[in-house]
KEFIGU-205932 format. One line per 4 residues: their letters; for each residue x, y, z of N, C-alpha, C, O. Coordinates in Angstrom, 3 decimals. Example, Ala and Ser with C-alpha at 12.3 -4.5 7.8 and 13.67 -1.06 7.14 Angstrom:
<atoms>
as> 13.190/-5.690/7.800/12.300/-4.500/7.800/13.200/-3.300/7.800/14.236/-3.319/8.465 | 12.850/-2.250/7.080/13.670/-1.060/7.140/12.900/0.030/7.870/13.409/1.138/8.039
</atoms>
This chain:
<atoms>
xxxx> 4.030/-1.677/34.174/4.054/-0.349/33.599/2.799/-0.151/32.750/2.341/-1.084/32.091 | 2.259/1.031/32.764/1.052/1.350/31.999/1.375/1.436/30.507/2.480/1.814/30.118 | 0.407/1.084/29.697/0.569/1.176/28.248/0.410/2.624/27.797/-0.425/3.358/28.326 | 1.216/3.031/26.817/1.014/4.317/26.148/0.030/4.092/25.015/0.138/3.106/24.285
xxxx> -0.919/4.989/24.862/-1.887/4.896/23.777/-1.629/6.035/22.798/-1.510/7.194/23.195 | -1.543/5.693/21.522/-1.323/6.676/20.469/-2.613/6.819/19.682/-3.383/5.865/19.567 | -2.854/8.017/19.133/-4.125/8.292/18.469/-3.876/9.069/17.181/-3.126/10.045/17.172 | -4.505/8.635/16.103/-4.501/9.379/14.844/-5.918/9.435/14.317/-6.750/8.598/14.666
xxxx> -6.192/10.408/13.487/-7.498/10.537/12.828/-7.266/10.771/11.354/-6.365/11.518/10.971 | -8.077/10.134/10.520/-8.034/10.342/9.076/-9.402/10.834/8.622/-10.425/10.254/8.984 | -9.420/11.903/7.830/-10.672/12.457/7.317/-10.512/12.738/5.827/-9.467/13.208/5.376 | -11.553/12.446/5.086/-11.518/12.681/3.642/-11.521/14.170/3.349/-12.289/14.938/3.928
xxxx> -10.627/14.564/2.419/-10.587/15.951/1.954/-11.223/16.069/0.578/-12.064/16.935/0.342 | -10.804/15.175/-0.339/-11.266/15.245/-1.715/-10.928/13.920/-2.384/-9.834/13.389/-2.189 | -11.854/13.381/-3.169/-11.616/12.145/-3.900/-11.063/11.098/-2.934/-11.754/10.750/-1.976 | -9.854/10.582/-3.140/-9.234/9.623/-2.216/-8.226/10.302/-1.287/-7.533/9.632/-0.521
xxxx> -8.148/11.621/-1.359/-7.204/12.385/-0.544/-7.716/12.486/0.892/-8.877/12.811/1.137 | -6.814/12.198/1.833/-7.148/12.247/3.249/-6.223/13.208/3.978/-5.083/13.428/3.571 | -6.732/13.772/5.054/-5.885/14.496/5.992/-5.790/13.628/7.233/-6.802/13.300/7.852 | -4.568/13.258/7.592/-4.349/12.414/8.758/-3.661/13.259/9.814/-2.655/13.916/9.543
xxxx> -4.215/13.237/11.029/-3.694/14.061/12.119/-3.241/13.200/13.285/-3.866/12.195/13.624 | -2.136/13.620/13.890/-1.639/13.040/15.138/-1.043/14.183/15.945/-0.187/14.918/15.453 | -1.488/14.327/17.159/-1.051/15.440/18.006/-1.248/16.745/17.258/-2.365/17.037/16.831 | -0.198/17.539/17.086/-0.300/18.831/16.396/0.183/18.758/14.955/0.511/19.782/14.355
xxxx> 0.230/17.550/14.397/0.800/17.361/13.063/-0.227/16.777/12.107/-1.176/16.107/12.518 | -0.019/17.043/10.830/-0.906/16.480/9.820/-0.111/16.109/8.579/0.925/16.705/8.285 | -0.610/15.117/7.860/-0.038/14.733/6.584/-1.183/14.479/5.616/-2.309/14.188/6.019 | -0.874/14.595/4.346/-1.837/14.271/3.301/-1.538/12.867/2.800/-0.396/12.536/2.484
xxxx> -2.564/12.059/2.733/-2.460/10.702/2.209/-3.337/10.637/0.972/-4.443/11.177/0.964 | -2.856/9.987/-0.060/-3.603/9.904/-1.309/-3.122/8.674/-2.065/-2.205/7.981/-1.623 | -3.726/8.417/-3.170/-3.313/7.339/-4.066/-2.778/7.961/-5.348/-3.152/9.082/-5.693 | -1.906/7.245/-6.059/-1.454/7.741/-7.366/-2.643/7.866/-8.321/-3.683/7.239/-8.120
xxxx> -2.479/8.664/-9.335/-3.557/8.841/-10.317/-3.948/7.510/-10.943/-5.127/7.278/-11.213 | -2.977/6.633/-11.178/-3.264/5.328/-11.782/-4.175/4.470/-10.904/-4.797/3.524/-11.387 | -4.251/4.802/-9.614/-5.108/4.052/-8.692/-6.368/4.824/-8.328/-7.087/4.435/-7.407 | -6.645/5.921/-9.044/-7.865/6.686/-8.816/-7.700/7.894/-7.925/-8.671/8.606/-7.670
xxxx> -6.487/8.148/-7.442/-6.250/9.307/-6.587/-5.757/10.498/-7.377/-5.765/10.497/-8.608 | -5.324/11.517/-6.646/-4.815/12.744/-7.261/-3.310/12.907/-7.067/-2.749/13.932/-7.454 | -2.647/11.913/-6.472/-1.200/11.898/-6.294/-0.697/13.098/-5.480/0.309/13.714/-5.832 | -1.406/13.423/-4.389/-1.016/14.566/-3.551/-0.266/14.139/-2.287/0.116/14.983/-1.477
xxxx> -0.059/12.843/-2.122/0.658/12.362/-0.946/0.950/10.881/-1.087/0.511/10.227/-2.034 | 1.701/10.367/-0.122/1.977/8.930/-0.112/0.688/8.160/0.107/-0.270/8.686/0.674 | 0.665/6.910/-0.344/-0.503/6.078/-0.077/-0.273/5.302/1.221/0.841/5.302/1.744 | -1.299/4.647/1.745/-1.158/3.977/3.041/-0.053/2.929/3.112/0.604/2.818/4.147
xxxx> 0.176/2.159/2.055/1.241/1.154/2.138/2.618/1.816/2.132/3.550/1.314/2.761 | 2.750/2.939/1.426/4.001/3.686/1.478/4.217/4.266/2.872/5.348/4.328/3.353 | 3.134/4.689/3.518/3.249/5.191/4.888/3.663/4.088/5.852/4.432/4.332/6.781 | 3.159/2.879/5.637/3.572/1.754/6.476/5.075/1.523/6.325/5.786/1.374/7.319
xxxx> 5.555/1.495/5.086/6.988/1.328/4.853/7.769/2.495/5.453/8.855/2.302/6.000 | 7.216/3.710/5.351/7.850/4.883/5.952/7.931/4.748/7.465/8.929/5.131/8.074 | 6.885/4.205/8.070/6.883/4.000/9.517/7.968/3.011/9.921/8.655/3.208/10.924 | 8.120/1.950/9.139/9.168/0.975/9.430/10.544/1.623/9.282/11.391/1.490/10.166
xxxx> 10.770/2.324/8.168/12.071/2.964/7.935/12.382/3.986/9.026/13.504/4.040/9.528 | 11.401/4.783/9.385/11.597/5.797/10.420/11.897/5.164/11.764/12.819/5.582/12.463 | 11.127/4.168/12.120/11.310/3.504/13.409/12.666/2.807/13.476/13.355/2.882/14.493 | 13.046/2.138/12.409/14.348/1.469/12.397/15.484/2.481/12.502/16.463/2.240/13.208
xxxx> 15.364/3.598/11.813/16.406/4.626/11.856/16.522/5.224/13.253/17.621/5.347/13.794 | 15.389/5.595/13.832/15.395/6.177/15.180/15.915/5.165/16.194/16.704/5.512/17.073 | 15.473/3.911/16.074/15.942/2.869/16.999/17.449/2.696/16.884/18.140/2.573/17.895 | 17.961/2.687/15.657/19.410/2.559/15.461/20.156/3.730/16.100/21.179/3.529/16.755
xxxx> 19.654/4.938/15.916/20.319/6.113/16.477/20.284/6.108/18.005/21.272/6.453/18.652 | 19.156/5.721/18.575/19.035/5.683/20.036/19.986/4.645/20.627/20.701/4.931/21.587 | 19.995/3.436/20.054/20.861/2.389/20.599/22.330/2.632/20.276/23.200/2.243/21.055 | 22.624/3.265/19.147/24.009/3.629/18.846/24.520/4.599/19.902/25.637/4.447/20.398
xxxx> 23.718/5.585/20.245/24.097/6.541/21.274/24.283/5.832/22.619/25.249/6.092/23.335 | 23.353/4.936/22.955/23.422/4.202/24.222/24.709/3.375/24.315/25.331/3.309/25.375 | 25.104/2.747/23.206/26.289/1.891/23.202/27.575/2.620/22.796/28.631/1.999/22.673 | 27.482/3.943/22.589/28.671/4.721/22.264/29.181/4.516/20.853/30.373/4.680/20.591
xxxx> 28.283/4.157/19.937/28.660/3.989/18.529/28.405/5.314/17.820/27.269/5.788/17.781 | 29.440/5.910/17.265/29.274/7.186/16.563/28.755/6.924/15.153/29.388/6.222/14.364 | 27.607/7.494/14.854/27.009/7.407/13.520/27.179/8.771/12.857/26.625/9.764/13.328 | 27.939/8.822/11.776/28.127/10.072/11.045/26.946/10.356/10.120/26.539/11.505/9.947
xxxx> 26.404/9.295/9.530/25.258/9.443/8.632/24.553/8.101/8.546/25.179/7.047/8.666 | 23.255/8.149/8.339/22.483/6.918/8.230/21.312/7.146/7.279/20.653/8.185/7.312 | 21.075/6.163/6.443/19.907/6.142/5.563/19.373/4.715/5.571/20.138/3.751/5.540 | 18.067/4.601/5.614/17.439/3.281/5.609/16.438/3.230/4.465/15.562/4.087/4.349
xxxx> 16.580/2.221/3.631/15.638/1.979/2.535/14.769/0.786/2.928/15.272/-0.225/3.418 | 13.480/0.913/2.711/12.555/-0.195/2.979/11.673/-0.367/1.757/11.131/0.601/1.224 | 11.537/-1.606/1.322/10.637/-1.903/0.219/9.863/-3.164/0.545/10.331/-4.041/1.270 | 8.665/-3.226/-0.012/7.822/-4.382/0.222/7.175/-4.831/-1.070/6.972/-4.036/-1.988
xxxx> 6.856/-6.106/-1.132/6.193/-6.683/-2.311/4.748/-7.002/-1.957/4.458/-7.672/-0.966 | 3.857/-6.503/-2.795/2.419/-6.633/-2.570/1.756/-6.991/-3.898/2.008/-6.341/-4.912 | 0.921/-8.007/-3.896/0.197/-8.423/-5.099/-1.155/-7.720/-5.119/-2.001/-8.007/-4.273 | -1.383/-6.793/-6.073/-2.643/-6.049/-6.099/-3.878/-6.931/-6.298/-4.993/-6.500/-6.003
xxxx> -3.695/-8.163/-6.795/-4.845/-9.064/-6.945/-5.431/-9.455/-5.590/-6.602/-9.823/-5.504 | -4.627/-9.378/-4.540/-5.129/-9.655/-3.195/-6.030/-8.541/-2.704/-7.106/-8.809/-2.170 | -5.608/-7.282/-2.875/-6.419/-6.142/-2.451/-7.719/-6.056/-3.243/-8.784/-5.814/-2.674 | -7.628/-6.253/-4.545/-8.808/-6.111/-5.406/-9.788/-7.263/-5.251/-10.948/-7.151/-5.646
xxxx> -9.325/-8.374/-4.674/-10.177/-9.547/-4.543/-10.191/-10.413/-5.794/-10.917/-11.406/-5.850 | -9.397/-10.050/-6.796/-9.372/-10.830/-8.032/-8.848/-12.238/-7.802/-9.236/-13.173/-8.503 | -7.971/-12.390/-6.823/-7.456/-13.714/-6.476/-7.624/-13.915/-4.976/-6.817/-13.415/-4.191 | -8.665/-14.642/-4.567/-8.937/-14.811/-3.133/-7.873/-15.618/-2.390/-7.892/-15.676/-1.160
xxxx> -6.947/-16.241/-3.119/-5.882/-16.998/-2.448/-4.694/-16.106/-2.083/-3.773/-16.542/-1.392 | -4.721/-14.852/-2.552/-3.623/-13.926/-2.288/-4.043/-12.957/-1.197/-5.104/-12.339/-1.283 | -3.219/-12.823/-0.179/-3.543/-11.881/0.896/-3.460/-10.446/0.382/-2.689/-10.177/-0.538 | -4.224/-9.524/0.944/-4.217/-8.141/0.455/-2.999/-7.333/0.891/-2.728/-6.276/0.322
xxxx> -2.273/-7.808/1.876/-1.128/-7.061/2.389/0.186/-7.475/1.758/0.229/-8.243/0.797 | 1.262/-6.940/2.330/2.601/-7.252/1.847/2.917/-8.729/2.046/2.555/-9.321/3.063 | 3.595/-9.316/1.065/4.086/-10.685/1.202/5.433/-10.695/1.924/5.738/-11.631/2.663 | 6.236/-9.653/1.710/7.495/-9.515/2.430/7.944/-8.058/2.397/7.555/-7.283/1.524
xxxx> 8.772/-7.716/3.371/9.316/-6.365/3.506/10.808/-6.507/3.786/11.228/-7.338/4.591 | 11.602/-5.676/3.102/13.056/-5.745/3.216/13.630/-4.375/3.565/13.159/-3.349/3.076 | 14.652/-4.374/4.417/15.332/-3.130/4.805/16.805/-3.198/4.417/17.442/-4.247/4.512 | 17.328/-2.062/3.981/18.750/-1.932/3.708/19.253/-0.689/4.444/18.735/0.411/4.254
xxxx> 20.270/-0.884/5.285/20.868/0.214/6.039/22.140/0.674/5.351/22.962/-0.142/4.935 | 22.298/1.980/5.234/23.519/2.613/4.745/24.024/3.463/5.910/23.425/4.483/6.251 | 25.120/3.037/6.509/25.629/3.718/7.701/27.067/4.161/7.456/27.914/3.373/7.036 | 27.321/5.432/7.726/28.690/5.961/7.703/29.127/6.074/9.164/28.563/6.844/9.941
xxxx> 30.138/5.294/9.514/30.604/5.247/10.894/32.027/4.704/10.923/32.428/3.914/10.067 | 32.774/5.140/11.919/34.119/4.595/12.109/34.082/3.315/12.948/35.120/2.691/13.169 | 32.907/2.926/13.411/32.774/1.719/14.227/33.052/0.481/13.380/32.789/0.480/12.178 | 33.583/-0.574/14.004/33.816/-1.823/13.274/32.505/-2.393/12.728/31.446/-2.250/13.340
xxxx> 32.598/-3.038/11.572/31.412/-3.595/10.922/30.674/-4.579/11.835/29.444/-4.621/11.827 | 31.404/-5.360/12.609/30.771/-6.320/13.511/29.902/-5.597/14.546/28.847/-6.101/14.929 | 30.336/-4.435/14.992/29.553/-3.653/15.953/28.289/-3.102/15.293/27.232/-3.052/15.922 | 28.394/-2.692/14.033/27.218/-2.205/13.308/26.232/-3.340/13.042/25.019/-3.129/13.078
xxxx> 26.741/-4.537/12.775/25.862/-5.707/12.595/25.115/-6.008/13.891/23.934/-6.353/13.860 | 25.792/-5.880/15.024/25.133/-6.077/16.318/24.063/-5.015/16.546/23.000/-5.292/17.102 | 24.362/-3.803/16.109/23.373/-2.728/16.216/22.125/-3.069/15.405/21.006/-2.853/15.871 | 22.308/-3.604/14.190/21.153/-3.978/13.360/20.336/-5.088/14.014/19.112/-5.107/13.888
xxxx> 20.994/-6.011/14.709/20.257/-7.052/15.430/19.420/-6.441/16.547/18.310/-6.899/16.818 | 19.950/-5.408/17.193/19.200/-4.713/18.227/18.006/-3.980/17.613/16.917/-3.969/18.186 | 18.215/-3.372/16.452/17.123/-2.695/15.745/16.016/-3.701/15.418/14.836/-3.434/15.646 | 16.407/-4.851/14.884/15.428/-5.885/14.533/14.628/-6.318/15.763/13.426/-6.568/15.671
xxxx> 15.284/-6.403/16.886/14.640/-6.866/18.119/13.786/-5.781/18.780/12.729/-6.093/19.328 | 14.217/-4.520/18.743/13.603/-3.477/19.563/12.692/-2.488/18.828/11.959/-1.748/19.484 | 12.711/-2.447/17.516/11.884/-1.483/16.774/10.401/-1.805/16.967/9.952/-2.867/16.536 | 9.629/-0.918/17.602/8.212/-1.213/17.866/7.370/-1.419/16.602/6.492/-2.282/16.578
xxxx> 7.632/-0.638/15.561/6.843/-0.794/14.329/7.210/-2.111/13.651/6.329/-2.849/13.208 | 8.486/-2.405/13.569/8.908/-3.680/12.987/8.353/-4.855/13.755/7.910/-5.837/13.160 | 8.372/-4.765/15.087/7.811/-5.828/15.912/6.314/-5.999/15.654/5.824/-7.123/15.547 | 5.593/-4.889/15.556/4.144/-4.960/15.315/3.831/-5.640/13.995/2.883/-6.419/13.898
xxxx> 4.639/-5.339/12.967/4.413/-5.924/11.646/4.847/-7.389/11.612/4.106/-8.246/11.129 | 6.034/-7.676/12.117/6.566/-9.036/11.981/5.927/-10.041/12.939/5.827/-11.224/12.614 | 5.498/-9.588/14.103/4.911/-10.508/15.078/3.396/-10.400/15.176/2.758/-11.141/15.924 | 2.836/-9.487/14.425/1.385/-9.339/14.439/0.905/-8.594/15.668/1.555/-8.600/16.714
xxxx> -0.198/-7.976/15.530/-0.837/-7.239/16.612/-2.333/-7.432/16.432/-2.807/-7.552/15.302 | -3.072/-7.463/17.507/-4.521/-7.622/17.399/-5.115/-6.366/16.780/-5.016/-5.279/17.351 | -5.722/-6.512/15.631/-6.423/-5.414/14.973/-7.904/-5.672/15.179/-8.497/-6.529/14.523 | -8.482/-4.932/16.083/-9.886/-5.145/16.438/-10.794/-4.707/15.303/-10.423/-3.848/14.504
xxxx> -11.984/-5.294/15.228/-12.951/-4.954/14.186/-13.340/-3.477/14.316/-13.484/-2.972/15.430 | -13.508/-2.790/13.193/-13.908/-1.382/13.234/-15.256/-1.205/13.899/-16.128/-2.069/13.808 | -15.417/-0.070/14.574/-16.671/0.289/15.223/-17.292/1.415/14.410/-16.595/2.351/14.018 | -18.582/1.337/14.155/-19.278/2.355/13.375/-19.991/3.327/14.305/-20.757/2.919/15.178
xxx> -19.728/4.635/14.106/-20.426/5.692/14.834/-20.887/6.736/13.837/-20.219/6.957/12.827 | -22.010/7.381/14.096/-22.502/8.428/13.215/-21.559/9.625/13.220/-20.924/9.933/14.229 | -21.480/10.299/12.064/-20.629/11.482/11.922/-21.369/12.694/12.428/-20.833/13.801/12.400
</atoms>
């Protein structure tokens, strides 16, 4: 089967504020004021966590429907721990990214708890964003082109 290719573009608007576009959609990305931004949008690490939460939620809903599990309501919380000394370079022994990421599912359903636990195992196995983060993906070196 052929690979699907996804494309996004990020362009600076002001200070650290970016406009990120995908298809016909756009979002504002920024840093909090304490980090030098204007606090007009989520920052990139929050977007990564948002991508995981969104992907896990959608994956759960798709597989719940496939397996006939009725979901009345679902909320997914994702949090990650990151040492800023890694990003800043203050401690070269600390990686700049997340050290760990945790998800908590809140599901309202009449399905037995064991069935919901099986659903979460399917989410862990099939979520493309979670798989990319947990199993790694080749991130090729950036290419420089004139603007």
